[in-house]
N, C-alpha and C positions, 0 to 999 in steps of 0.2 A: 742153541741158550736156551733157559728156562725164564721167559720175564713174567714179572708178575706187580700185582701192585698189593698194598694193603692197607688199614685203616678205617675211620669211621667215615661214614657217606659225606663227600665234600672236602674232605679232607685226607685223600689218598696220596701214597707215596710209593714211587717205583723202586723194583728191586728186582733183583737176578737170584737164580738158584745155582750153586756152584756145585761141582762135579761131587761134592761131599754131602750133599742135600741141604746145606748152611743158607739161609737167606743173606745175600748182601743188599747193602743199601745204595741205590744209586741215585740218592736225590741230591747229590755234591754233583752228579755229572748233567742231569737235565731235570726239569722241575717234573716232569710226569711223561708216563709213556702214553703215545696220541697216536692217530693216524698217521703224522708226518714221520714220528720214530720208525715205522714200517717199512719205508722204502729201502730198496738193497744197499744203498749209500749207509744210513743210517745204523743199520743194523750192523754194517761192515763195522762201524767206528765203536760200537759196543762189543763187538767180538775182541777187537782190539784191545780191550783194558783185560787188564791180569786181574780176576775175582779176588785173590788173596789181597790187592790193595784196599779194595773195598769195604767200609765199617760192616760189623757183623749186625743182624738185628734178631736179638735173642729172642723176642717174642712179636711175631707178626700182626698178632689181634687178626681183626676181620680182613679176609681174603674176598678184595674187590675184583670186579671183571679187569683181565688183563690190561687191557689198553681203554684208552678213554678218546671217545669220538666217532663212536660208528656212525656211519650212516645209513647202512641198510643191513637188514636182518633177514637174507634170502632162505629160504629152506625147502627142501625138496620131499615130496611125499611118495610114498608106495615106491620105493627105491631098493628094497629086498623082496625078491618074489616070497619069501615065504610070509614076511609080514604082509603082504598085499593078500594073499591067501586065507591068513586070519581075519584079515578085516571084509572079506568076500565080496575084494575087487578086483578086476583083471591087473596082471602086469602091464604099465603104461607103454606105449611105444616110443613114445618121447619124455621127458623127465618131465614131472608134475611141479609147477611151483607156484610159492604162495610167499607172503612175507607174515614175519610177525613184526608186530609194534617194536619200538627202541624200549619203550615203556616197559616191556616184559623182560629186558634186560637185568641182571641183579648178579652177586657174587655168586661163587658155587656154594657157599653153606649159608647163604642169606635162608631167613624166613619164606616158605612157600605158602601163599593165603589164597585160600579159594574165593571165587566170585563169589558173590550174593547167590544163595539159592542153588548152587553146584551140586548136581548130583552124580556127573560122570566125567571127574577129571581124573586124568592118566598120565602117566610115564613115557617117555622115548629118550634112551643114549641115543645119542649121536655125535658123528665125528665133526668136529666143526673145521672151516676150513677159512684162514683168515689173511683177505687179500694186500699186498703189499705195494704194487704199482698198478696204475691205470690199466683197465682190460675192456678192450671192445673190438668185437669181432676179431677175436683171437685163435689161432689154431689149436686144435690139439696138440702137437707138438710143440706150442711154445706155450700151451697152459698153464704149465707149473711152475715156469719161470716169473709170475705174477705173483705166485703164492708167497707169502710170508713165513708162515707157520698154521699150527694147528692148534687147536683145542677141545675139550670135552664139554658136550653142549647136553643139558636136559630140556629136551621139545615137549614141554608140559602142554596139555591139550584139552581143552572140555569138549567130549563128545556130544553131547547133547547140543551146544553151541555151533558144532561145527559139522556136525551131520544133518542136525533136525530141524534147525530153526531158518532154511535156504539160505541162497546166496553163496559166498565163496566160504572157504575154511577158514580166513584170516580169523572173525568170529571166537572160534573156538581156540587159536592160536597165539591170540595178542593180549591176552588177560593181563594184566598187572603181577610180576614174580614168576611169569609161566616162561625164562628164558634163563636160567643159572648157565652161567660160563666159568671155564677156570678148572683146576685153580690156575694153570700157569697157559702162557701161550708159546709153544715150544716151536722154536724156529724150525723153517723147512730143513736145512742143512740135518736137523737131528732125526729124521723121519723120512730115511729113504726111500720107502715102499707104503705111500700111505694105503696101499690096499693089502695091507699083510699086518692089521690091526686088531687083536684081541679085543671086545668090549663087554660090560656086562652089568646088569643092574639090578638089585636086592632091592625088596620092600618089606621091613618089619625082619631083615634077618634071612629071609628065604629068597634064594635068587630065581627072578623070572626070566630075564633076557641073559642070553649067554650066547653072542655071536662071534662076527669076522667082518671088516669092512671087504674081506675078498670075496664074500657074496654079493655085494654092489649089484645092480641091476647095469647104473651107469656111474663110472667110477669119476673119481676127482678130477682128471683133466677133461674128460668128456663134461661134464657137468659146469667147469669154469668156462670152457670153448662156447657150450650153448648158451648159459645165462648171460655171457658176453653178446650176443648177437641180440638180446632182446631189452638191455640195460647196459650202461655204462658203469663197470665197477671200477671204485675207488679205494683206495690203502683206508685201511679200517674196517670195511665192509666184512660182513660175514656170511659165510655160505654154512648151512646145518645139512647134512647129507642122507638124511633118511634113519630108519631103526630097524633092527632086525627083529624077529618076532617076539613075543612073549610079554607084550602089552598088557593094560588090563582089560581092554577092550577084547582083547582074544582068547579070556580065560573063559571056562565051561564050568557054572557061570560067569558073567563078567565080574572083575573087581575092581573097584574103584577107590580114589583116594579119600582119606577121611582125617578128620583134626585129630591130632596124636601120631599120624604114620611117619614113619621115618624112610626116606630113601638114601641109598647107598649106592653110587655108581665110577664106572671108570672104563679107563681105554689104555692099553698096553701104551706105556712110556710117556703117557699124559697126562696121568696124576689123577686124583679120585675126588669126587664131591659127595657131601652128605646135606641133605636138607631136611626138617621136619614140617609137618602140613600143619598149617592154622585155618581154623574158621577167619571169614571176615573180619579184618580189623584194618581200618587204613592205616593206622599208627605204626603198624608193622611195613607196611609200605614205604612211607614218609620217613621213618625214622631214621 
């Protein structure tokens, strides 16, 4: 299934995308798509619904994050060897983990707002892994059983804050609007191999990232198992699994985002995002 939410902030409605690409209203079935909706049993109940019996949504409007109630936004750094190389950093022996604030979470086409004084904001197309059942010290063999589905993530990063301001990476990763997610949550049964997905990103019509999840250093099963050793993963938690090469920091000379830029990005079978970059404006964040 392709699950989604649409509507203005605070008034989102649940929906699914049928086999013909048409949006079907789920609000008569459940009030919202939440962390609780992502359990295996709850997803099975949704699968048993014939989409043709659901009302069509002619114009979905704003595309919201595909589920509500994310507890953790966990990210993995340097998980593609060629991206580590362009960053001038060694390939890690173990996964590098950091967190994005849940305040970074936004709809896939919402405005990206640069922090005050930002000079080095950057892009990163990434595969998102959405947890559907509690995972604590799970084995790699069982790890994918805890995955509800997958989505596209743009792990936006302010490189000065991340790398030049001391401390952890979180300062450059958790800025407001720096975590677009969606357009859909595609359930795991529709993604038989999460390590075989093409991914790409364009800035102002020029392609900068063109990669595949097949080149991850640590695959999805490894990451879910590894992270579950350090923190319990709960339904609704999101793991963003790293980016292939082609980020702005790696260009010669580097290219960073500026107001008026437009990003377009996607992952095979998981849909596309499009964001326009804006100068600091809190009304765009809160509106």
